N, C-alpha and C positions, 0 to 999 in steps of 0.2 A: 650244323657244322660251322656256319659263319659266326654264330653267337659264341661258340666255344673259342674260336680263334680270337675274337674280339675280347672276350673275358680274359683269356690267357695273356694277350698282349697288354691289356690294361694292368693286369696283375704284375707282369714283369716290369713295366714302366714304374709302377708304384713302389715295388720292392727296390729297384735300383736307384730311385730318386731320393730315398730316405737317407738321412744322415744320422749316424749313431749319436747318442747324447755325449759320449766321450769325445768324439771328434768335434762336435758342435761346441762343447765347453772349451776344448783346446783352441779352436779357432777364435772363440770369443775372448779368451785370455790373451791370445796373440794380438788381436785387434786392439784391446785395451792398452796393452803394452806399447804398441806402435802409435796409438793416439797420444799417449802420455809422452813418448819420445818426440813426437811431432810438436806438441805444445812446448816442450823444453827447448827444442831447436828453434822454434819460432821466437821464443822469448830471448834466446841467446842472439839470434839474428837482429832483433829489435834493439837490444843493448849495444851490439856492435855497430849498428847503423847510427845510433845516437853518438857513440864515441867517434865514429868516422866524421860525422858532421862537425863535432866539436873540434877535432883535429884540423879539419879543413878551414874552419873559421880562425883558429889559432894561427895556422900557416899564412892565411891571407893577411892577418894583422901583422905578423912578423915581416912579411914581404912589403907591406905598406910602410912599416917603420924603416926597413932597410932602404927602400926607394927614397923615402924622405931624408934619411941620413946621407945618401949619395948625392941628392939634390943640394942639400945644405953644404956639403963638402965642396961641391963644384961651384 
C-alpha cells in the first residue's frame, strides 16, 4: 500500500512538472526576444551616456569661456 502511494505520488509529480515542447519553445523565443531588446537598450544607454558626457564637457567649456569673458570685461 505504501509503495503504491509513493509510486502514484512520484508519477503525479513527474507528470505535472513536465513542460510541453510548444510552451518551452514559446518561452525560449520570448527569452531570446527579451535578451535582444536588453542588448539594444544597453547599447542605446551607452550611446546616451557618451552624448551626455560630451554635452557636459561642452557646457563646462562654454561656462569657462563665459567666466573668462566676464572677468576680462570687468
